[in-house]
C-alpha positions as protocol buffer text, in pm:
chain_id: "A"
residue {
  index: 1
  type: MET
  ca { x: 0 y: 0 z: 0 }
}
residue {
  index: 2
  type: SER
  ca { x: 135 y: 340 z: -95 }
}
residue {
  index: 3
  type: LYS
  ca { x: 228 y: 604 z: 161 }
}
residue {
  index: 4
  type: ASN
  ca { x: -38 y: 839 z: 22 }
}
residue {
  index: 5
  type: LEU
  ca { x: -314 y: 579 z: 59 }
}
residue {
  index: 6
  type: LYS
  ca { x: -206 y: 507 z: 415 }
}
residue {
  index: 7
  type: SER
  ca { x: -228 y: 877 z: 489 }
}
residue {
  index: 8
  type: CYS
  ca { x: -583 y: 883 z: 352 }
}
residue {
  index: 9
  type: HIS
  ca { x: -675 y: 597 z: 581 }
}
residue {
  index: 10
  type: ARG
  ca { x: -547 y: 780 z: 888 }
}
residue {
  index: 11
  type: CYS
  ca { x: -728 y: 1105 z: 822 }
}
residue {
  index: 12
  type: LEU
  ca { x: -1065 y: 942 z: 744 }
}
residue {
  index: 13
  type: PRO
  ca { x: -1299 y: 817 z: 1019 }
}
residue {
  index: 14
  type: LYS
  ca { x: -1291 y: 439 z: 1037 }
}
residue {
  index: 15
  type: ARG
  ca { x: -1669 y: 433 z: 1070 }
}
residue {
  index: 16
  type: ILE
  ca { x: -1960 y: 667 z: 1007 }
}
residue {
  index: 17
  type: ILE
  ca { x: -2253 y: 546 z: 1215 }
}
residue {
  index: 18
  type: LEU
  ca { x: -2604 y: 679 z: 1147 }
}
residue {
  index: 19
  type: VAL
  ca { x: -2840 y: 647 z: 1444 }
}
residue {
  index: 20
  type: ARG
  ca { x: -3213 y: 716 z: 1461 }
}
residue {
  index: 21
  type: HIS
  ca { x: -3343 y: 860 z: 1791 }
}
residue {
  index: 22
  type: GLY
  ca { x: -3521 y: 647 z: 2051 }
}
residue {
  index: 23
  type: GLU
  ca { x: -3896 y: 611 z: 2072 }
}
residue {
  index: 24
  type: SER
  ca { x: -4065 y: 949 z: 2116 }
}
residue {
  index: 25
  type: GLN
  ca { x: -4408 y: 1052 z: 2235 }
}
residue {
  index: 26
  type: GLY
  ca { x: -4490 y: 1121 z: 1871 }
}
residue {
  index: 27
  type: ASN
  ca { x: -4397 y: 767 z: 1771 }
}
residue {
  index: 28
  type: ARG
  ca { x: -4632 y: 633 z: 2035 }
}
residue {
  index: 29
  type: ASP
  ca { x: -4918 y: 878 z: 1978 }
}
residue {
  index: 30
  type: MET
  ca { x: -4942 y: 1109 z: 1677 }
}
residue {
  index: 31
  type: ALA
  ca { x: -5178 y: 1334 z: 1872 }
}
residue {
  index: 32
  type: ALA
  ca { x: -4868 y: 1468 z: 2049 }
}
residue {
  index: 33
  type: TYR
  ca { x: -4789 y: 1676 z: 1739 }
}
residue {
  index: 34
  type: THR
  ca { x: -5123 y: 1856 z: 1775 }
}
residue {
  index: 35
  type: THR
  ca { x: -5017 y: 2048 z: 2086 }
}
residue {
  index: 36
  type: THR
  ca { x: -4637 y: 2013 z: 2097 }
}
residue {
  index: 37
  type: PRO
  ca { x: -4395 y: 2147 z: 1834 }
}
residue {
  index: 38
  type: ASP
  ca { x: -4214 y: 1864 z: 1656 }
}
residue {
  index: 39
  type: TYR
  ca { x: -3872 y: 1976 z: 1779 }
}
residue {
  index: 40
  type: ARG
  ca { x: -3991 y: 1959 z: 2143 }
}
residue {
  index: 41
  type: ILE
  ca { x: -4134 y: 1606 z: 2129 }
}
residue {
  index: 42
  type: PRO
  ca { x: -3958 y: 1414 z: 2411 }
}
residue {
  index: 43
  type: LEU
  ca { x: -3847 y: 1053 z: 2440 }
}
residue {
  index: 44
  type: THR
  ca { x: -4066 y: 800 z: 2614 }
}
residue {
  index: 45
  type: PRO
  ca { x: -3926 y: 588 z: 2901 }
}
residue {
  index: 46
  type: LEU
  ca { x: -3880 y: 310 z: 2644 }
}
residue {
  index: 47
  type: GLY
  ca { x: -3692 y: 555 z: 2420 }
}
residue {
  index: 48
  type: ILE
  ca { x: -3454 y: 632 z: 2706 }
}
residue {
  index: 49
  type: GLU
  ca { x: -3387 y: 260 z: 2755 }
}
residue {
  index: 50
  type: GLN
  ca { x: -3336 y: 213 z: 2381 }
}
residue {
  index: 51
  type: SER
  ca { x: -3087 y: 500 z: 2374 }
}
residue {
  index: 52
  type: ARG
  ca { x: -2879 y: 358 z: 2659 }
}
residue {
  index: 53
  type: ALA
  ca { x: -2875 y: 16 z: 2491 }
}
residue {
  index: 54
  type: ALA
  ca { x: -2774 y: 175 z: 2158 }
}
residue {
  index: 55
  type: GLY
  ca { x: -2482 y: 348 z: 2327 }
}
residue {
  index: 56
  type: LYS
  ca { x: -2356 y: 13 z: 2455 }
}
residue {
  index: 57
  type: ARG
  ca { x: -2392 y: -148 z: 2112 }
}
residue {
  index: 58
  type: ILE
  ca { x: -2209 y: 138 z: 1941 }
}
residue {
  index: 59
  type: LYS
  ca { x: -1931 y: 112 z: 2197 }
}
residue {
  index: 60
  type: GLN
  ca { x: -1898 y: -256 z: 2107 }
}
residue {
  index: 61
  type: VAL
  ca { x: -1873 y: -165 z: 1740 }
}
residue {
  index: 62
  type: ALA
  ca { x: -1619 y: 115 z: 1799 }
}
residue {
  index: 63
  type: SER
  ca { x: -1401 y: -97 z: 2028 }
}
residue {
  index: 64
  type: GLU
  ca { x: -1443 y: -405 z: 1809 }
}
residue {
  index: 65
  type: ASP
  ca { x: -1596 y: -591 z: 2104 }
}
residue {
  index: 66
  type: GLY
  ca { x: -1315 y: -477 z: 2333 }
}
residue {
  index: 67
  type: ARG
  ca { x: -1033 y: -596 z: 2107 }
}
residue {
  index: 68
  type: SER
  ca { x: -918 y: -245 z: 2018 }
}
residue {
  index: 69
  type: ALA
  ca { x: -784 y: 11 z: 2265 }
}
residue {
  index: 70
  type: LYS
  ca { x: -718 y: 287 z: 2009 }
}
residue {
  index: 71
  type: TRP
  ca { x: -1059 y: 433 z: 1932 }
}
residue {
  index: 72
  type: LYS
  ca { x: -1261 y: 745 z: 1999 }
}
residue {
  index: 73
  type: VAL
  ca { x: -1599 y: 888 z: 1899 }
}
residue {
  index: 74
  type: TYR
  ca { x: -1713 y: 1222 z: 1761 }
}
residue {
  index: 75
  type: PHE
  ca { x: -2084 y: 1309 z: 1755 }
}
residue {
  index: 76
  type: TYR
  ca { x: -2306 y: 1521 z: 1535 }
}
residue {
  index: 77
  type: VAL
  ca { x: -2661 y: 1559 z: 1665 }
}
residue {
  index: 78
  type: SER
  ca { x: -2988 y: 1704 z: 1537 }
}
residue {
  index: 79
  type: PRO
  ca { x: -3115 y: 1996 z: 1753 }
}
residue {
  index: 80
  type: TYR
  ca { x: -3449 y: 1826 z: 1831 }
}
residue {
  index: 81
  type: ASP
  ca { x: -3519 y: 1731 z: 2193 }
}
residue {
  index: 82
  type: ARG
  ca { x: -3555 y: 1362 z: 2112 }
}
residue {
  index: 83
  type: THR
  ca { x: -3219 y: 1340 z: 1936 }
}
residue {
  index: 84
  type: ARG
  ca { x: -3036 y: 1541 z: 2200 }
}
residue {
  index: 85
  type: SER
  ca { x: -3187 y: 1320 z: 2472 }
}
residue {
  index: 86
  type: THR
  ca { x: -3090 y: 1010 z: 2274 }
}
residue {
  index: 87
  type: LEU
  ca { x: -2731 y: 1131 z: 2258 }
}
residue {
  index: 88
  type: ARG
  ca { x: -2719 y: 1211 z: 2631 }
}
residue {
  index: 89
  type: GLU
  ca { x: -2841 y: 861 z: 2717 }
}
residue {
  index: 90
  type: MET
  ca { x: -2611 y: 697 z: 2462 }
}
residue {
  index: 91
  type: GLY
  ca { x: -2322 y: 891 z: 2610 }
}
residue {
  index: 92
  type: ARG
  ca { x: -2350 y: 700 z: 2937 }
}
residue {
  index: 93
  type: ALA
  ca { x: -2172 y: 410 z: 2765 }
}
residue {
  index: 94
  type: PHE
  ca { x: -1854 y: 614 z: 2702 }
}
residue {
  index: 95
  type: SER
  ca { x: -1586 y: 753 z: 2927 }
}
residue {
  index: 96
  type: ARG
  ca { x: -1496 y: 1118 z: 2878 }
}
residue {
  index: 97
  type: LYS
  ca { x: -1156 y: 1033 z: 2732 }
}
residue {
  index: 98
  type: ARG
  ca { x: -1323 y: 840 z: 2448 }
}
residue {
  index: 99
  type: VAL
  ca { x: -1529 y: 1139 z: 2330 }
}
residue {
  index: 100
  type: ILE
  ca { x: -1344 y: 1380 z: 2100 }
}
residue {
  index: 101
  type: GLY
  ca { x: -1633 y: 1622 z: 2079 }
}
residue {
  index: 102
  type: VAL
  ca { x: -1994 y: 1683 z: 1982 }
}
residue {
  index: 103
  type: ARG
  ca { x: -2158 y: 1934 z: 1752 }
}
residue {
  index: 104
  type: GLU
  ca { x: -2524 y: 2024 z: 1719 }
}
residue {
  index: 105
  type: GLU
  ca { x: -2603 y: 2040 z: 1348 }
}
residue {
  index: 106
  type: CYS
  ca { x: -2931 y: 2195 z: 1232 }
}
residue {
  index: 107
  type: ARG
  ca { x: -2902 y: 2058 z: 878 }
}
residue {
  index: 108
  type: ILE
  ca { x: -2955 y: 1699 z: 995 }
}
residue {
  index: 109
  type: ARG
  ca { x: -3286 y: 1777 z: 1166 }
}
residue {
  index: 110
  type: GLU
  ca { x: -3612 y: 1597 z: 1094 }
}
residue {
  index: 111
  type: GLN
  ca { x: -3808 y: 1658 z: 776 }
}
residue {
  index: 112
  type: ASP
  ca { x: -4031 y: 1960 z: 834 }
}
residue {
  index: 113
  type: PHE
  ca { x: -4398 y: 1853 z: 830 }
}
residue {
  index: 114
  type: GLY
  ca { x: -4537 y: 2202 z: 896 }
}
residue {
  index: 115
  type: ASN
  ca { x: -4618 y: 2348 z: 1237 }
}
residue {
  index: 116
  type: PHE
  ca { x: -4876 y: 2193 z: 1470 }
}
residue {
  index: 117
  type: GLN
  ca { x: -5009 y: 1878 z: 1303 }
}
residue {
  index: 118
  type: VAL
  ca { x: -5374 y: 1779 z: 1308 }
}
residue {
  index: 119
  type: GLU
  ca { x: -5373 y: 1400 z: 1337 }
}
residue {
  index: 120
  type: GLU
  ca { x: -5654 y: 1311 z: 1094 }
}
residue {
  index: 121
  type: ARG
  ca { x: -5533 y: 1564 z: 837 }
}
residue {
  index: 122
  type: MET
  ca { x: -5178 y: 1426 z: 855 }
}
residue {
  index: 123
  type: LYS
  ca { x: -5304 y: 1072 z: 796 }
}
residue {
  index: 124
  type: ASP
  ca { x: -5474 y: 1188 z: 476 }
}
residue {
  index: 125
  type: ILE
  ca { x: -5165 y: 1381 z: 368 }
}
residue {
  index: 126
  type: LYS
  ca { x: -4936 y: 1081 z: 424 }
}
residue {
  index: 127
  type: GLN
  ca { x: -5169 y: 862 z: 217 }
}
residue {
  index: 128
  type: THR
  ca { x: -5140 y: 1117 z: -62 }
}
residue {
  index: 129
  type: ARG
  ca { x: -4762 y: 1102 z: -25 }
}
residue {
  index: 130
  type: GLU
  ca { x: -4767 y: 728 z: -91 }
}
residue {
  index: 131
  type: ARG
  ca { x: -4950 y: 789 z: -420 }
}
residue {
  index: 132
  type: PHE
  ca { x: -4735 y: 1086 z: -519 }
}
residue {
  index: 133
  type: GLY
  ca { x: -4396 y: 944 z: -419 }
}
residue {
  index: 134
  type: ARG
  ca { x: -4211 y: 991 z: -92 }
}
residue {
  index: 135
  type: PHE
  ca { x: -3909 y: 1172 z: -231 }
}
residue {
  index: 136
  type: PHE
  ca { x: -4073 y: 1460 z: -416 }
}
residue {
  index: 137
  type: PHE
  ca { x: -4392 y: 1503 z: -211 }
}
residue {
  index: 138
  type: ARG
  ca { x: -4380 y: 1828 z: -15 }
}
residue {
  index: 139
  type: PHE
  ca { x: -4586 y: 1858 z: 300 }
}
residue {
  index: 140
  type: PRO
  ca { x: -4806 y: 2169 z: 314 }
}
residue {
  index: 141
  type: GLU
  ca { x: -4600 y: 2439 z: 490 }
}
residue {
  index: 142
  type: GLY
  ca { x: -4322 y: 2182 z: 519 }
}
residue {
  index: 143
  type: GLU
  ca { x: -4050 y: 2000 z: 324 }
}
residue {
  index: 144
  type: SER
  ca { x: -4010 y: 1719 z: 78 }
}
residue {
  index: 145
  type: ALA
  ca { x: -3741 y: 1454 z: 108 }
}
residue {
  index: 146
  type: ALA
  ca { x: -3578 y: 1633 z: -185 }
}
residue {
  index: 147
  type: ASP
  ca { x: -3552 y: 1945 z: 32 }
}
residue {
  index: 148
  type: VAL
  ca { x: -3391 y: 1738 z: 308 }
}
residue {
  index: 149
  type: PHE
  ca { x: -3149 y: 1599 z: 48 }
}
residue {
  index: 150
  type: ASP
  ca { x: -3032 y: 1951 z: -36 }
}
residue {
  index: 151
  type: ARG
  ca { x: -2949 y: 2046 z: 323 }
}
residue {
  index: 152
  type: VAL
  ca { x: -2789 y: 1707 z: 394 }
}
residue {
  index: 153
  type: ALA
  ca { x: -2572 y: 1761 z: 87 }
}
residue {
  index: 154
  type: SER
  ca { x: -2466 y: 2096 z: 233 }
}
residue {
  index: 155
  type: PHE
  ca { x: -2388 y: 1929 z: 567 }
}
residue {
  index: 156
  type: MET
  ca { x: -2173 y: 1669 z: 394 }
}
residue {
  index: 157
  type: GLU
  ca { x: -1963 y: 1944 z: 236 }
}
residue {
  index: 158
  type: SER
  ca { x: -1896 y: 2084 z: 584 }
}
residue {
  index: 159
  type: LEU
  ca { x: -1824 y: 1733 z: 712 }
}
residue {
  index: 160
  type: TRP
  ca { x: -1560 y: 1676 z: 447 }
}
residue {
  index: 161
  type: ARG
  ca { x: -1407 y: 2014 z: 531 }
}
residue {
  index: 162
  type: ASP
  ca { x: -1386 y: 1914 z: 899 }
}
residue {
  index: 163
  type: ILE
  ca { x: -1220 y: 1587 z: 798 }
}
residue {
  index: 164
  type: ASP
  ca { x: -974 y: 1756 z: 561 }
}
residue {
  index: 165
  type: MET
  ca { x: -885 y: 2016 z: 827 }
}
residue {
  index: 166
  type: ARG
  ca { x: -820 y: 1737 z: 1081 }
}
residue {
  index: 167
  type: ARG
  ca { x: -1075 y: 1883 z: 1322 }
}
residue {
  index: 168
  type: LEU
  ca { x: -1209 y: 1545 z: 1432 }
}
residue {
  index: 169
  type: GLU
  ca { x: -887 y: 1393 z: 1561 }
}
residue {
  index: 170
  type: GLN
  ca { x: -517 y: 1479 z: 1547 }
}
residue {
  index: 171
  type: ASP
  ca { x: -381 y: 1135 z: 1643 }
}
residue {
  index: 172
  type: ASP
  ca { x: -307 y: 929 z: 1330 }
}
residue {
  index: 173
  type: ASN
  ca { x: -299 y: 609 z: 1535 }
}
residue {
  index: 174
  type: MET
  ca { x: -651 y: 652 z: 1673 }
}
residue {
  index: 175
  type: ASP
  ca { x: -958 y: 503 z: 1503 }
}
residue {
  index: 176
  type: VAL
  ca { x: -1227 y: 771 z: 1484 }
}
residue {
  index: 177
  type: ASN
  ca { x: -1593 y: 669 z: 1487 }
}
residue {
  index: 178
  type: LEU
  ca { x: -1816 y: 948 z: 1359 }
}
residue {
  index: 179
  type: VAL
  ca { x: -2167 y: 905 z: 1505 }
}
residue {
  index: 180
  type: ILE
  ca { x: -2456 y: 1105 z: 1357 }
}
residue {
  index: 181
  type: VAL
  ca { x: -2764 y: 1103 z: 1581 }
}
residue {
  index: 182
  type: SER
  ca { x: -3054 y: 1207 z: 1364 }
}
residue {
  index: 183
  type: HIS
  ca { x: -3386 y: 1088 z: 1218 }
}
residue {
  index: 184
  type: GLY
  ca { x: -3505 y: 806 z: 997 }
}
residue {
  index: 185
  type: LEU
  ca { x: -3560 y: 993 z: 671 }
}
residue {
  index: 186
  type: THR
  ca { x: -3254 y: 1212 z: 721 }
}
residue {
  index: 187
  type: SER
  ca { x: -3038 y: 901 z: 762 }
}
residue {
  index: 188
  type: ARG
  ca { x: -3182 y: 742 z: 448 }
}
residue {
  index: 189
  type: VAL
  ca { x: -3120 y: 1061 z: 252 }
}
residue {
  index: 190
  type: PHE
  ca { x: -2762 y: 1072 z: 386 }
}
residue {
  index: 191
  type: LEU
  ca { x: -2702 y: 721 z: 253 }
}
residue {
  index: 192
  type: MET
  ca { x: -2869 y: 809 z: -77 }
}
residue {
  index: 193
  type: LYS
  ca { x: -2640 y: 1108 z: -125 }
}
residue {
  index: 194
  type: TRP
  ca { x: -2325 y: 926 z: -13 }
}
residue {
  index: 195
  type: PHE
  ca { x: -2372 y: 617 z: -228 }
}
residue {
  index: 196
  type: LYS
  ca { x: -2530 y: 802 z: -524 }
}
residue {
  index: 197
  type: TRP
  ca { x: -2856 y: 608 z: -509 }
}
residue {
  index: 198
  type: THR
  ca { x: -3135 y: 713 z: -742 }
}
residue {
  index: 199
  type: VAL
  ca { x: -3479 y: 843 z: -648 }
}
residue {
  index: 200
  type: ASP
  ca { x: -3631 y: 504 z: -739 }
}
residue {
  index: 201
  type: GLN
  ca { x: -3383 y: 331 z: -509 }
}
residue {
  index: 202
  type: PHE
  ca { x: -3464 y: 571 z: -228 }
}
residue {
  index: 203
  type: GLU
  ca { x: -3833 y: 486 z: -265 }
}
residue {
  index: 204
  type: MET
  ca { x: -3750 y: 120 z: -194 }
}
residue {
  index: 205
  type: LEU
  ca { x: -3571 y: 188 z: 135 }
}
residue {
  index: 206
  type: ASN
  ca { x: -3730 y: 99 z: 467 }
}
residue {
  index: 207
  type: ASN
  ca { x: -3709 y: 337 z: 760 }
}
residue {
  index: 208
  type: LEU
  ca { x: -3480 y: 270 z: 1056 }
}
residue {
  index: 209
  type: GLU
  ca { x: -3642 y: 151 z: 1376 }
}
residue {
  index: 210
  type: ASN
  ca { x: -3597 y: 363 z: 1688 }
}
residue {
  index: 211
  type: CYS
  ca { x: -3230 y: 356 z: 1793 }
}
residue {
  index: 212
  type: GLU
  ca { x: -3142 y: 130 z: 1501 }
}
residue {
  index: 213
  type: PHE
  ca { x: -2818 y: 229 z: 1331 }
}
residue {
  index: 214
  type: ARG
  ca { x: -2629 y: 179 z: 1006 }
}
residue {
  index: 215
  type: VAL
  ca { x: -2251 y: 139 z: 1006 }
}
residue {
  index: 216
  type: MET
  ca { x: -2055 y: 268 z: 709 }
}
residue {
  index: 217
  type: GLN
  ca { x: -1708 y: 123 z: 756 }
}
residue {
  index: 218
  type: LEU
  ca { x: -1388 y: 214 z: 578 }
}
residue {
  index: 219
  type: GLY
  ca { x: -1253 y: -70 z: 366 }
}
residue {
  index: 220
  type: PRO
  ca { x: -886 y: -151 z: 303 }
}
residue {
  index: 221
  type: GLY
  ca { x: -894 y: 39 z: -27 }
}
residue {
  index: 222
  type: GLY
  ca { x: -1025 y: 361 z: 126 }
}
residue {
  index: 223
  type: ASP
  ca { x: -1396 y: 344 z: 35 }
}
residue {
  index: 224
  type: TYR
  ca { x: -1690 y: 313 z: 275 }
}
residue {
  index: 225
  type: SER
  ca { x: -1935 y: 24 z: 265 }
}
residue {
  index: 226
  type: LEU
  ca { x: -2236 y: -104 z: 457 }
}
residue {
  index: 227
  type: ALA
  ca { x: -2139 y: -460 z: 366 }
}
residue {
  index: 228
  type: ILE
  ca { x: -1836 y: -473 z: 597 }
}
residue {
  index: 229
  type: HIS
  ca { x: -2032 y: -458 z: 922 }
}
residue {
  index: 230
  type: HIS
  ca { x: -2379 y: -564 z: 803 }
}
residue {
  index: 231
  type: SER
  ca { x: -2486 y: -893 z: 646 }
}
residue {
  index: 232
  type: THR
  ca { x: -2644 y: -938 z: 304 }
}
residue {
  index: 233
  type: GLU
  ca { x: -2968 y: -1036 z: 479 }
}
residue {
  index: 234
  type: GLU
  ca { x: -2972 y: -708 z: 672 }
}
residue {
  index: 235
  type: LEU
  ca { x: -2912 y: -502 z: 358 }
}
residue {
  index: 236
  type: HIS
  ca { x: -3194 y: -685 z: 180 }
}
residue {
  index: 237
  type: ARG
  ca { x: -3429 y: -630 z: 474 }
}
residue {
  index: 238
  type: TRP
  ca { x: -3356 y: -256 z: 465 }
}
residue {
  index: 239
  type: GLY
  ca { x: -3473 y: -239 z: 104 }
}
residue {
  index: 240
  type: LEU
  ca { x: -3147 y: -254 z: -91 }
}
residue {
  index: 241
  type: SER
  ca { x: -3187 y: -427 z: -426 }
}
residue {
  index: 242
  type: PRO
  ca { x: -2946 y: -705 z: -537 }
}
residue {
  index: 243
  type: GLU
  ca { x: -2766 y: -446 z: -753 }
}
residue {
  index: 244
  type: MET
  ca { x: -2727 y: -209 z: -459 }
}
residue {
  index: 245
  type: ILE
  ca { x: -2598 y: -491 z: -239 }
}
residue {
  index: 246
  type: ALA
  ca { x: -2347 y: -592 z: -509 }
}
residue {
  index: 247
  type: ASP
  ca { x: -2227 y: -231 z: -516 }
}
residue {
  index: 248
  type: GLN
  ca { x: -2179 y: -233 z: -136 }
}
residue {
  index: 249
  type: GLN
  ca { x: -1983 y: -557 z: -159 }
}
residue {
  index: 250
  type: TRP
  ca { x: -1763 y: -407 z: -431 }
}
residue {
  index: 251
  type: ARG
  ca { x: -1704 y: -94 z: -220 }
}
residue {
  index: 252
  type: ALA
  ca { x: -1586 y: -309 z: 71 }
}
residue {
  index: 253
  type: THR
  ca { x: -1257 y: -377 z: -112 }
}
residue {
  index: 254
  type: ALA
  ca { x: -1251 y: -107 z: -382 }
}
residue {
  index: 255
  type: ASP
  ca { x: -972 y: 146 z: -406 }
}
residue {
  index: 256
  type: ARG
  ca { x: -1076 y: 497 z: -314 }
}
residue {
  index: 257
  type: GLY
  ca { x: -1158 y: 698 z: -626 }
}
residue {
  index: 258
  type: SER
  ca { x: -1221 y: 394 z: -848 }
}
residue {
  index: 259
  type: TRP
  ca { x: -1547 y: 350 z: -1037 }
}
residue {
  index: 260
  type: TYR
  ca { x: -1776 y: 47 z: -1035 }
}
residue {
  index: 261
  type: GLU
  ca { x: -1815 y: -15 z: -1407 }
}
residue {
  index: 262
  type: ASN
  ca { x: -2099 y: -263 z: -1357 }
}
residue {
  index: 263
  type: CYS
  ca { x: -2309 y: -16 z: -1158 }
}
residue {
  index: 264
  type: PRO
  ca { x: -2635 y: -31 z: -1358 }
}
residue {
  index: 265
  type: TRP
  ca { x: -2800 y: 289 z: -1234 }
}
residue {
  index: 266
  type: HIS
  ca { x: -2507 y: 501 z: -1353 }
}
residue {
  index: 267
  type: LEU
  ca { x: -2525 y: 379 z: -1713 }
}
residue {
  index: 268
  type: GLU
  ca { x: -2795 y: 127 z: -1803 }
}
residue {
  index: 269
  type: ASN
  ca { x: -3082 y: 348 z: -1684 }
}
residue {
  index: 270
  type: PHE
  ca { x: -2989 y: 608 z: -1944 }
}
residue {
  index: 271
  type: PHE
  ca { x: -2787 y: 433 z: -2213 }
}
residue {
  index: 272
  type: GLY
  ca { x: -2890 y: 68 z: -2193 }
}
residue {
  index: 273
  type: HIS
  ca { x: -3053 y: 101 z: -2535 }
}
residue {
  index: 274
  type: LEU
  ca { x: -2722 y: 186 z: -2707 }
}
residue {
  index: 275
  type: LYS
  ca { x: -2523 y: -68 z: -2908 }
}
residue {
  index: 276
  type: ASP
  ca { x: -2206 y: -219 z: -2761 }
}
residue {
  index: 277
  type: THR
  ca { x: -2001 y: -159 z: -3079 }
}
residue {
  index: 278
  type: ASP
  ca { x: -1946 y: 147 z: -3295 }
}
residue {
  index: 279
  type: ASP
  ca { x: -2143 y: 164 z: -3617 }
}
residue {
  index: 280
  type: GLU
  ca { x: -2032 y: 476 z: -3802 }
}
residue {
  index: 281
  type: SER
  ca { x: -2273 y: 416 z: -4088 }
}
residue {
  index: 282
  type: SER
  ca { x: -2569 y: 435 z: -3852 }
}
residue {
  index: 283
  type: ASP
  ca { x: -2428 y: 760 z: -3706 }
}
residue {
  index: 284
  type: VAL
  ca { x: -2409 y: 911 z: -4053 }
}
residue {
  index: 285
  type: GLU
  ca { x: -2763 y: 795 z: -4129 }
}
residue {
  index: 286
  type: TYR
  ca { x: -2891 y: 944 z: -3799 }
}
residue {
  index: 287
  type: PHE
  ca { x: -2733 y: 1286 z: -3846 }
}
residue {
  index: 288
  type: SER
  ca { x: -2829 y: 1310 z: -4215 }
}
residue {
  index: 289
  type: ALA
  ca { x: -3194 y: 1228 z: -4143 }
}
């Protein structure tokens, strides 16, 4: 392995872990949104338990079940009460020396559904969303998933700048685990942006359960993949197609910056009708027509 590639490995987080918040009052009873602003919806007692358990599981992942002593965590968290509470409860699993830092990041907040939400009206609106399509449907006075995509894309630019500026960790010998405590749709959009999934592929994805997380792990070639930590069965259950799973498996060993030539949604969706060989006579016929 070249010296430059080794340097890339050291400056990149070993894992990027996307976590959905614990169970909230809104998850248990949608009527909560009628009187309480979405950003103030608290965790339930079960959500607190889920958050503490998630912290322990993430510690196991970061420490490789206790086999590694050289690891730390850095957190980004949505500003909503339920995500901040999830992080506080997760944090009980870590000693202070393991935590590099934490940053509240408004761009990874929940999709905006409007202000106070009338339960029956929201049920009708969400049924309309299923017919219209989840990615482009915009809630009245709120956002679409496409809007969330735009701000997540902006957040990722800042994230890369933090990584390039070595703001997450200065010790080259320390494995950094970047944990993003956010929301279900926001996490799916993050994965969509990162792995260049299409809108149709996004529509197939299933939401994360409360305090469920996805681990993007850095492979030996410098690319991130879900297939290093997660099984094929898990990826299939989350809604990834066989082609998407094959792409994740390729990324697990691919060299950073290389291109998956067999990736069908980057070529076949647009140019699958083209011939494999050049036929100059047909080009002349087309342009002279």
